PALUMGU-360916 format. One record per residue: x, y, z of N, C-alpha, C in turn; residue number from 1; residue in one letter. Coordinates in Angstrom, 3 decimals. Each point is the difference from the previous one (the first is absolute). Last residue first. Layout:
// PALUMGU-360916
       nx       ny       nz      cax      cay      caz       cx       cy       cz  nr rest
        X        Y        Z        X        Y        Z        X        Y        Z NUM    A
...
This chain:
// PALUMGU-360916
       nx       ny       nz      cax      cay      caz       cx       cy       cz  nr rest
   13.697   10.830   14.411   -1.519    0.402    0.030   -0.331    0.129   -1.065 176    W
    5.504   -0.876    2.338   -1.457   -1.110   -0.514   -1.196    0.847    0.412 175    A
    5.047    1.800   -0.743   -1.448    0.792    0.183   -0.906   -0.938   -0.035 174    I
    4.670   -1.637   -0.775   -0.241    0.195    1.295   -1.695    1.097    0.051 173    H
    2.015   -1.906   -4.537   -0.015   -0.505    1.161   -0.321    1.486    0.940 172    R
    0.638   -0.206   -5.645    0.951   -1.173    1.585   -0.108   -0.529    1.169 171    P
   -3.500    1.493   -4.537    0.845    0.583    0.305    0.911   -1.100    1.771 170    L
   -3.265   -0.838   -5.298    0.676   -0.176    1.249    0.762    0.977    0.426 169    Y
   -3.645    1.924   -3.842    1.563   -1.049    0.289    0.279   -0.174    1.816 168    E
   -4.363    1.596   -3.012    0.325    0.072    1.699    0.497   -1.031   -0.275 167    L
   -1.552    2.092   -4.193   -0.412   -1.608    0.527    1.284    0.567    1.276 166    I
   -1.196    2.713   -3.545   -1.157    0.198    1.215   -0.058   -1.301    0.593 165    S
    3.846    2.053   -3.984   -0.964   -0.947    0.612   -0.841    0.278    0.919 164    S
    3.226    3.369   -1.594   -0.043   -0.844   -1.372   -1.000   -1.163    0.574 163    S
    0.481    4.155    2.665    0.383   -1.075   -0.136   -0.256   -0.511   -1.028 162    R
    1.737    5.391    0.751   -1.089   -1.039    0.336    0.094   -1.660   -0.104 161    P
    2.832    4.017    1.542    0.294   -1.025   -0.883   -1.650   -0.746    0.183 160    F
    0.229    4.508    2.450    0.748   -0.307   -0.565    0.096   -0.768   -1.876 159    R
   -2.718   -0.531    3.756   -0.693    1.055   -0.025    0.976    0.241   -1.664 158    K
    1.175   -3.088    3.564   -1.026   -0.376   -0.639   -0.631    1.019   -1.039 157    Y
    3.771    1.252    2.389    0.457   -1.065   -0.760   -1.239   -0.434   -0.354 156    D
   -1.430    2.614    3.418    1.013    1.005   -0.915    0.117   -1.046   -1.427 155    N
   -1.288   -1.922    4.042   -1.124    0.014   -0.381    0.513    0.997   -1.408 154    L
    3.128   -1.810    2.372    0.116   -1.045   -0.466   -1.945    0.504   -1.210 153    G
    2.241    3.117    3.126    1.140    0.097   -0.824   -0.868   -1.478   -1.354 152    D
   -2.050    0.522    5.130   -0.326    0.931   -1.433    1.254    0.199   -1.103 151    E
    0.401   -3.181    2.822   -1.665   -0.013   -0.148   -0.682    0.741   -0.872 150    I
    4.249    0.025    2.137    0.366   -1.213   -0.436   -1.664   -0.066   -1.203 149    G
    0.644    2.478    3.776    1.098    0.729   -0.874   -0.414   -0.950   -1.496 148    K
   -1.064   -1.844    3.818   -1.357    1.094   -0.746    0.692    0.661   -0.626 147    M
    2.659   -3.023    1.875   -1.024    0.047   -0.418   -1.062   -0.040   -0.489 146    A
    3.777    2.344    2.124    0.162   -0.741   -1.119   -1.038   -1.127   -0.343 145    W
   -0.908    2.340    4.194    0.252    0.577   -1.050    0.346   -0.322   -1.754 144    Y
   -0.536   -2.408    3.999   -1.295    0.489   -0.573    0.126    1.090   -0.885 143    M
    3.954   -1.585    2.055   -0.305   -1.219   -0.520   -1.650    0.388   -1.017 142    S
    1.923    2.906    2.778    0.936    0.399   -1.125   -0.674   -1.620   -0.987 141    Q
   -0.777    0.996    5.172   -1.057    1.077   -1.524    0.293   -0.547   -1.101 140    N
    0.726   -4.010    2.640    0.619    1.089    0.148   -1.206    0.857   -0.774 139    T
    0.296   -5.251    1.247   -0.785    0.903   -0.789    0.254    1.372    0.826 138    A
    3.709   -4.318   -0.509   -1.090    0.748    0.729   -0.628    1.084   -0.873 137    P
    0.928   -4.799   -3.095    0.926    1.464    1.047   -1.144    0.757    0.789 136    S
   -0.378   -5.342   -0.858    0.193    1.053   -0.553    0.303    1.438    0.896 135    P
    2.619   -4.171   -0.585   -1.038   -0.048    0.646   -0.256    1.436   -0.575 134    L
    2.647   -3.527   -3.178    0.076    0.946    1.178   -1.343    0.925    0.735 133    C
    0.345   -4.021   -3.377    0.927   -0.113    0.701   -0.142    1.200    0.983 132    V
   -4.285    0.002   -2.313    1.114   -0.857   -0.695    1.089   -0.488    1.120 131    G
   -4.439    2.240    0.902   -0.102   -0.097   -1.643    0.953   -1.049   -0.471 130    T
   -1.542    1.253    5.800    1.112   -0.024   -1.122   -0.658   -0.942   -1.729 129    K
   -2.022    0.922    4.436   -0.468    1.111   -0.884    1.546   -0.329   -1.246 128    M
   -0.639   -2.232    4.880   -0.964   -0.436   -1.146   -0.036    0.774   -0.887 127    S
    3.526    0.995    2.966    0.401   -1.450   -0.714   -1.399    0.271   -0.927 126    R
   -0.970    2.891    3.185    0.724    0.467   -1.001    0.397   -0.607   -1.543 125    S
   -1.916   -0.275    5.115   -0.403   -0.794   -0.825    0.675   -0.010   -1.430 124    E
    0.044    2.759    4.887    1.212   -1.138   -0.572   -0.122   -1.115   -0.906 123    G
   -2.579    4.000    1.317   -0.962   -1.710    1.455    1.764   -0.292   -0.849 122    R
   -0.237    4.155   -2.187   -0.021   -0.011    1.936   -0.416   -0.870    0.861 121    G
    0.365   -0.208   -5.342    1.405    0.616    1.020   -0.417   -0.317    1.450 120    A
   -3.595   -0.488   -2.572    0.412   -0.816    0.467    1.726    0.209    0.324 119    K
   -2.392    4.069   -1.086   -0.964   -1.162    0.997    0.544   -1.098    0.362 118    D
    1.635    2.354   -3.496    0.085    0.413    1.231   -0.374   -0.535    0.927 117    V
   -0.615   -1.006   -4.287    1.592   -0.823    0.585    0.252    1.233    1.392 116    K
   -4.357    0.577   -2.242    0.463   -1.672    0.674    1.351   -0.492    0.245 115    E
   -1.318    4.445   -1.552   -0.468   -0.009    1.842    0.144   -1.594    0.170 114    Q
    1.464    0.708   -4.854    1.107    0.742    1.136   -0.806    0.098    1.564 113    E
   -2.470   -1.434   -3.286    1.132   -0.780   -0.432    0.671    0.555    1.093 112    Y
   -3.848    2.205   -0.593   -0.061   -1.118    0.618    0.624   -0.667   -0.021 111    K
    1.117    3.987   -2.231   -0.669    0.734    1.393   -0.097   -1.767    0.790 110    I
    0.308   -1.041   -4.859    1.141    0.978    0.656    0.068    0.233    1.636 109    V
   -4.311   -0.810   -2.573    1.079   -1.200    0.400    1.391    0.107    0.714 108    E
   -3.089    3.715   -1.483   -0.002   -0.984    1.207    0.363   -1.583    0.377 107    R
    0.840    2.316   -4.114    0.760    1.325    1.442    0.102   -0.999    1.086 106    E
   -2.111   -2.186   -4.324    1.927    0.394    0.386    0.305    0.482    0.937 105    M
   -4.409    1.023   -0.690    0.191   -2.178    0.189    0.967    0.147    0.535 104    V
   -0.810    4.005   -2.357   -0.472   -0.084    1.454   -0.128   -1.799    0.591 103    Y
    0.978    0.635   -4.449    1.373    1.287    1.138   -0.376   -0.406    1.025 102    R
   -2.126   -1.862   -4.303    0.538   -0.974    1.472    0.706    1.107    0.766 101    A
   -1.492    1.970   -4.218   -0.996   -0.425    0.830    0.343   -1.166    1.135 100    R
    2.860    1.690   -2.926   -0.410    1.296    0.268   -0.547   -0.804    1.597  99    P
    2.911   -3.454   -2.273   -0.555    1.594   -0.377   -0.860    0.478    1.355  98    G
    2.777   -4.563   -1.656   -1.260    0.122    0.788   -0.565    1.109   -0.147  97    L
    4.682   -0.472   -0.796   -1.085   -1.593   -0.100   -1.141    0.306   -0.484  96    N
    3.056    3.266    1.839   -0.234    0.252   -1.251   -0.839   -1.405   -0.560  95    F
    0.737   -0.090    4.138   -0.570    1.177    0.183   -0.554    0.303   -1.541  94    A
    3.012   -3.718    1.732   -1.508   -0.025    0.410   -0.832    1.054   -0.980  93    E
    4.394    0.802    0.073   -0.134   -1.001   -0.972   -1.528   -0.932    0.127  92    T
    1.298    3.475    3.378    0.556    0.561   -1.806   -0.478   -0.537   -0.500  91    R
    0.517   -1.859    3.941   -0.967    0.709    0.396   -0.203    0.707   -1.792  90    M
    3.780   -2.241    0.954   -1.050   -1.332    0.550   -1.389    0.929   -0.511  89    Q
    4.085    2.399    0.500   -0.153   -1.350   -1.427   -1.393   -0.501    0.041  88    L
    1.217    1.925    4.098   -0.247    1.357   -1.346   -0.087   -0.647   -1.419  87    Y
    1.190   -2.483    4.190   -1.298    0.289   -0.024   -0.248    1.060   -1.154  86    H
    4.723   -1.851   -0.054   -1.241   -0.941   -0.309   -1.995    0.980    0.162  85    D
    3.841    2.380    1.042   -0.152    0.145   -1.047   -1.012   -1.276   -0.657  84    A
    0.978    0.286    4.659   -0.924    1.435   -0.472   -0.313   -0.148   -0.933  83    Y
    2.996   -3.353    1.290   -1.318    0.085    0.368   -0.947    0.915   -0.252  82    A
    4.607    0.504   -0.574   -0.515   -0.895   -1.018   -1.440   -0.296    0.427  81    L
    1.975    2.902    2.989   -0.376    0.749   -1.003    0.117   -0.755   -0.655  80    N
    0.993   -2.010    3.582   -1.297    0.478    0.366   -0.783    0.944   -1.870  79    I
    3.743   -3.979    1.581    0.129    1.152   -0.688   -1.703    0.411   -0.186  78    D
    1.272   -4.182    1.908    0.434    1.312    0.993   -0.177    0.882   -0.740  77    D
   -0.411   -4.474   -2.455   -1.178    0.471    0.598    0.156    1.226    1.053  76    C
    3.940    0.458   -3.445   -1.241   -0.855   -0.185   -1.444    0.075    1.018  75    N
    4.954    1.897   -0.962   -0.595   -1.194    1.425   -1.153   -0.689   -0.506  74    P
    2.462    1.812   -4.444   -0.373    0.949    1.247   -0.125   -1.101    1.299  73    T
    1.224    1.348   -5.589    0.737   -0.576    1.461   -1.011    0.610    0.935  72    S
   -0.848   -0.464   -5.145   -0.472    0.843    0.723    0.575   -0.975    1.122  71    I
   -1.386   -1.315   -4.326    1.670    1.164   -0.291   -0.400    0.631    1.364  70    S
   -2.562   -4.745   -1.676   -0.198    1.452    0.321    1.292    0.070    0.233  69    Q
   -1.207   -4.466   -1.782   -1.631    0.250    0.716    0.750    2.384    0.007  68    V
    3.152   -2.774   -1.406   -0.350   -0.400   -1.327   -1.043    0.545    0.998  67    G
    3.294   -1.449    3.498   -0.244    0.129   -1.427   -0.846    0.010   -0.908  66    V
   -1.240    0.646    5.138    0.441   -1.131   -1.010    0.293    0.916   -1.233  65    A
   -0.449    1.656    5.361   -0.258   -0.329   -1.020    0.462   -1.012   -0.932  64    G
    0.449    0.731    4.334    1.358    0.605   -0.080   -0.579    0.139   -1.688  63    G
   -3.534   -2.640    2.709    1.004    0.715    0.735    1.415    0.048   -1.195  62    P
   -5.368    0.187   -1.431    0.902   -0.748   -0.217    1.562    0.513    1.215  61    L
   -4.384    1.726   -0.317   -0.535   -0.828    0.364    1.627   -0.598    0.183  60    E
   -0.823    4.623   -1.731   -0.205   -0.127    1.375    0.542   -0.962    0.350  59    R
    0.327    0.189   -4.572    1.055    0.667    0.456    0.614   -0.375    1.953  58    T
   -4.325   -1.585   -2.982    1.517   -0.831   -0.135    0.424    0.574    1.264  57    K
   -3.091    3.008   -0.576   -0.369   -1.190    0.820    1.069   -0.512    0.111  56    I
    0.454    3.186   -3.392    0.217    0.360    1.706   -0.134   -1.125    1.331  55    I
   -0.762   -0.929   -5.113    1.529    0.123    0.445    0.197    0.839    1.566  54    V
   -4.805   -0.906   -1.976    0.840   -1.134    0.394    2.035    0.375    0.357  53    Q
   -2.818    4.300   -1.165   -0.066   -0.832    1.394    0.382   -1.386    0.068  52    L
    0.251    1.196   -4.330    1.071    1.255    1.102   -0.157   -0.526    1.197  51    A
   -2.643   -1.776   -2.939    1.250   -0.935   -0.384    1.130    1.263    0.736  50    Y
   -4.355    1.676   -0.662   -0.356   -1.319    1.088    1.116   -0.398    0.058  49    A
    0.402    3.859   -2.830   -0.136   -0.006    2.210   -0.389   -1.436    0.533  48    L
    0.680   -0.143   -4.997    0.928    0.377    0.842   -0.363    0.481    1.587  47    I
   -3.585   -0.948   -2.994    0.642   -1.518    0.418    1.620    0.982    0.548  46    Y
   -2.925    3.732   -0.734   -0.947   -1.505    0.660    1.260   -1.162    0.883  45    F
    1.017    3.339   -3.867    0.229    0.368    1.143   -0.498   -0.976    1.204  44    Q
    1.546   -1.448   -5.096   -1.238    0.007    0.944    0.180    0.395    1.428  43    D
    3.861   -0.874   -3.558   -1.154    1.516    0.009   -1.528    0.312    0.444  42    K
    3.406   -3.969    0.422    0.532    0.559   -0.087   -0.448    1.392   -0.117  41    A
   -2.260   -4.160   -0.841   -0.433    0.594    1.102    0.703    1.142    0.027  40    R
    1.185   -3.274   -3.463   -0.780    0.495   -0.399   -0.448    1.151    1.616  39    P
    4.716   -2.342   -0.293   -1.235    0.139    0.257   -0.966    1.180   -0.804  38    D
    4.858   -1.179    0.542   -0.946    0.483   -1.639   -1.793   -0.620    0.727  37    K
    4.738   -0.308    2.827   -1.103   -1.197   -0.667   -0.824    0.208   -0.989  36    R
    1.927    3.726    1.779    1.232   -0.608   -0.747   -0.227   -1.425   -0.166  35    A
   -3.573    3.011    1.368    0.832    0.373   -1.014    0.851   -0.759   -0.506  34    T
   -1.836   -1.399    4.102   -0.909    0.210   -0.683    0.930    0.480   -1.232  33    L
    2.531    1.125    3.420   -0.247   -1.266   -0.171   -1.036   -1.019   -0.406  32    D
    0.357    4.761    0.678    1.497   -0.265   -0.647   -0.637   -1.666   -0.559  31    S
   -2.952    2.273    2.692    0.381    0.147   -1.409    1.061   -0.045   -0.599  30    Q
   -0.479   -1.122    4.353   -1.245   -0.250   -0.268    0.283   -0.214   -1.931  29    A
    2.733    2.280    3.270    0.720   -1.601   -0.321   -1.349   -0.702   -1.206  28    K
   -0.678    4.439    1.030    0.926    0.135   -0.884    0.607   -1.174    0.154  27    D
   -3.178    0.173    3.352   -0.632    0.364   -1.544    1.023    0.056   -0.553  26    I
    1.535   -0.558    3.560   -0.914   -1.422    0.310   -0.451    0.702   -1.609  25    A
    2.229    3.313    2.224    0.857   -0.999   -1.338   -0.706   -1.254    0.226  24    R
   -2.485    3.834    1.832    0.647    0.082   -1.324    1.128   -0.706   -0.554  23    N
   -1.947   -0.673    4.275   -1.213   -0.554   -0.867    0.654    0.663   -1.417  22    I
    3.047    0.562    3.199   -0.353   -1.108    0.324   -0.600   -0.054   -1.373  21    Y
    0.939    3.761    1.376    0.983   -0.241   -0.974   -0.686   -1.955   -0.411  20    R
   -2.579    2.949    2.853   -0.033    0.538   -1.717    0.871   -1.130   -0.405  19    I
    0.268   -0.596    4.483   -1.173   -0.444   -0.338   -0.256    0.540   -1.571  18    V
    3.626    2.265    2.054    0.220   -1.659    0.621   -1.149   -0.747   -1.187  17    P
   -1.105    4.670    0.748    1.712   -0.204   -0.598    0.236   -1.214   -0.181  16    D
   -3.260    1.914    3.353   -0.345   -0.486   -1.262    1.294   -0.407   -1.332  15    A
    0.706    1.664    4.569   -0.982   -1.340   -0.206   -0.435   -0.516   -1.238  14    D
    2.256    4.669    0.238    0.820   -0.774   -0.042   -0.543   -1.755    0.750  13    N
   -2.881    3.829   -1.412    1.002   -0.661   -0.847    0.849   -1.005    0.245  12    Q
   -4.061   -0.044    3.328    0.880    1.560   -0.042    0.918   -1.005   -1.886  11    S
   -5.076   -1.957    1.136    0.896    0.255    0.477    1.458    1.188   -0.830  10    P
   -5.373   -0.663    1.354    0.566    0.485   -1.082    1.523   -0.186    0.335   9    C
   -4.109   -2.484    2.208    0.477    0.966    0.501    0.921    0.167   -1.637   8    I
   -4.493   -2.542    2.618    1.125    0.134   -1.168    0.733    0.842   -0.036   7    P
   -1.988   -2.113    5.068   -0.455    1.217   -1.272    1.235    0.301   -1.317   6    A
   -0.866   -4.499    3.707    0.891    1.453   -0.116   -0.895    0.679   -1.531   5    P
   -1.951   -3.556    3.477    0.361   -0.243   -1.170    1.140    1.730   -0.045   4    L
   -2.431   -2.783    4.623    0.328    1.016   -1.448    0.658    0.188   -0.363   3    D
   -2.022   -4.336    1.933    0.953    1.546    0.851   -0.425    0.202   -1.601   2    S
   -3.333   -3.309    2.413    0.979    0.619   -1.562    0.386    1.005    0.962   1    M
């Protein structure tokens, strides 16, 4: 087992591109839902789940696709887009599952990042693919963004009460 990098808060310069991706994805989700007159356009959870789909599709579709995203990026090779994916995945999960699942989510993030380190060390990264992109490398910032997503999702859980206790399907990635 290899050493897992400890999470570290990124500098403002390192965080800015990730925050831009996150904000643009959320803006895209809100504008698409509003344009379609979708009643979920005011549902913060649904907006976050939609924004996660925007990031996933942006990351996995070469050059993006019209109507899917408004973010121009090199896709699979853009580590900041991967960090935005980690953040929105865990923010949406935490918002959905609430504070009772906090420690399970944190353990699963650590386990997932450790698995990336171990499999990369054995040359088995391909086995972790969940789409067209290989998993991003385990870095101190990938861990930070996932944990930050959990924290912000738990704050959303408190601020925006869900109208249903039924857990909605979330896009993919962490299969647990």
